[in-house]
N, C-alpha and C positions, 0 to 999 in steps of 0.2 A: 361428748359422752365419755365417761371415765368408768373405772371399775372399783368395786368395793369388796372386801372380804365378807361383809355382812350380807348373807343372801336372803332375799325375800321368800316368803312361803310358797310363792308359785314358781320359783326357780328349781324345778324338778319336773320329772316326767308327768304329763297330763293325759287323761283319757280324751278320747274323740267324742264330743257331745253329740246327741242327736240333733238333727236339723231344726226340729221345733225348739229345742232349748237354745241353740245358737241364735235362732231368730228372736227369740224372746230377750236374750241378753243384748243382742245387737240393737234392737229397737230402742231399748232404754238408754244404752250408751250413747247411740246417736243423738237422742233427745238431749242428753246431758252435755254433749259436745256442741250442739247447735245453740243451746240456750242454758247458760249457767243455772238459771232458775230450775230447770228441769233435772238438776242433779237429784232432787227429791224423788225422782222416779226410781232411783236405785235403793231407796230406804225400804220399800214394801217386800221385795224379795229377800232382802237382807234379814228382816224380822220374820216373815213367815216361813222362811226355809230353815231357820236356824234349829239345829238338832235338839237342843235343850227345850226350845219351846214346843216343838211338835212332839217331844216325848211327854212333856207335861200337860199339853193340850191336844191329844190325838184327834178329837172331834171338832177342832177349831179354836183359834184364839178369840177370846171375848173382845168385842170392838173396843171397850174401854182401855183394855190392857195393850191392844194394838196401838192405840193413840198414845198411851203412856210411853211405850218404847219409841215410837216415831218422834214424839215431841223432842227428845233429847237430841236426835239427829237433825231435826229441822232447825233447832236452835242454832246449830253451827252454820246453818245456811241462811239465817236472817230471821228466824223465828215465826214462820208461817204457821197458822193453826192446822193441826193434824187433820181436823174433820174436813176442812176445805181441800187439802192436798189429797186426801184419800178419795173424796168423791170426784175430783178432777181426774185422778188416776183411773178409776173405774170407768169413767166416761170415755177416756182415751183408749183404753185397752181391756176388753173383756176377758182377756186371758191371764189377768193378774191372780184372781182368787175366786173360790167358790165358797158358798155358805155351807158349813157343817152344823152339826147339832148344837154346839156350844159357841160358835163363832166362825172366823174366816180361816180357811185353809188354802194352801197353794193350789193353784189351777192344775188339773191333771196333766197338761201340756208339759209342765216342768216340775211337778211335784215329786216325781220319782227321783229326780236329781236334786231335790230341795236343798241338802246341806252344802253341795258344791255350788249351786246357784247362789245361796245365801253368802257363802264365803267370797266368791268371786265378786258379787255386787258389793259386798261390805268393803273389800279391799279397794275396788274402783272408787267407791264413795269416799273412803278416808283419803284416797290419793288426790281426789278432786276438790274436797271440801274447803281446803285452806287457800285455794287459788283465787286471786283477785278477778273479778268479772270485767277485765279490760281488754284492750286489743291484744295483749299477750297471751290470753286465755288459752287459745287453741294450741299454741306451741308448748306452753307450760303443762297443759293437760297431757299432751303426748309424752313429755318428759316424765311427768309423774306416773303415768301408766307404764312406761318402759321400766322405770326404777322399781316398780312393783312387780316386774316380770309378767305383766298382763300383755303378752306380745301381741295377740290377736287384737285387742282393743287398741293398742298402740298404732297398729297398722291402720285401722280405721281413722284415727286421729290425725295421723300424718297425711293420710290420703286426702282428707278434707282440705288440707293446706296446699297439697301438691297439685290438685286438680285445677286450681286457678293460677298456678305459678307459671313462669316461663324462663327460659335461658338457664343460666347456671343455677339459679334457685330451684328450678324444676329438676335439673339433674342431681343436685345435692340432696333434696328431699326424697327423690326416687332411690338414691343410694341408702339412705336411712331406712326407708320402707323395706328394702330388700334385706338389709341387715336384720331388722325386726322380724321379717318373714322367715329367715333362717333360724332365728332363735325359737320361733313357734314350731318349725320342723323338728328342732332339737327336742323340744318338749314331747313330740309325737314319735321320736326315734327314727325319723325318716332321713337316713343319711344322704340319699341322692338329692332329696329336696334342699337340705340345709347347705350342702356344698355348692349346688348350682346357684342358689341365690346369694350365698356369701361371695362367691367368686365374682358375680356381677356387681354386687354392692361395693366391694373393695376397689373394682375397676372405676366405678363412678365417683368414689369419694377420694380417689387418689389425688386429683388436681387441686383439691381444697387444702391439703397439708394439715388435716386435723381440725379445721375450723370452718363452719358453715355460717356465713352471715346472712341473716334473714330480716325482714322489715320488723320482726317482733323481737330481736335479739340474736346474739350469736350462740351456736351450739358447738361445744368442744367435743369432738369425737375421737381424739387421738388414742386414748387408752382403750376404747371400745374396738377401734380398728386393730390395735395390737393384739388384744386377746382373741378377737375373731380370727386373725391370722394364726395365732398359736393353736386355736381349736382346729383349724384347717390342717395345719401341720401334724397335729396329733392324729387326726383321722387318717391322713395319708401314711405317716411313718409307722404308726402302731399295728395298722391293719392292712393298708395297701389294697389294690384292686378296687372293684366297684360293686360290693355286695349291696343288696337292697336295704338292709337293716345294719345297725351298729351292734357289734358283739358287746356283751355286758362289760368285758374288761375295758374296751375303747370307750365305751359310753361313761364308765366311771371316771376315767382320765379326763374326758371332756368336761363332765359336770364339775370336776375338782378345781378347775380354773375359775378364777373370780367372776362373780356376776357383773356384766356390763351396767354402767349407770350413766344417766344423761346429766350434763352440766350445761345449764342455759343461763338466760339473762336473770 
């Protein structure tokens, strides 16, 4: 993992989403990670929750227009017919949408958070769309999500690799998972959370000297470790003590450091 001055849109403070919204997003991401074909399940919230579409069609997006929007995204995934993909999605999850007077609307479980769900789903879809559906897909997906600052989603992607790993591979993946968790805590401004998991992460990654070899290719995490260490130092030197939350001044300094990026196969 390395770092870049170009910061992704989600590399900033994030709200804590309601559990129903978290479950909705997680179910779709897990499907997309388990089977690359199911990346299509990220399309529907991306379209239905988009602010411009909701403003133009407050009583529901007509189905024909829904399919027009979806067709462009499905083309990048292999060109499946939107009608078929939509019917399969509705059958798999009744919480996707509801019928309005003029078409389909986001389901009430996530509709209140529609713009953020749309953006998060769209960024995840963009990150995953160009990945080859081969044995490297799981690792590449984790790196792509990490590079998009979707740290909560990255945690899930790495965990699916970690649970079947053993030995040094398991330890190294655990170190990356903990690093990712720390950046998620940073997004929530939870100082105690980020420091605790970053400390554990750095301890676990130290034996690998900046490179974790996996069955799916190597992950270079030298720069990510360096910038995480600098963030830890920033937290300690600028503020000291153990306050529950980070002060605005310290938080600004921590965010000012480059965003970490993953370098893989």
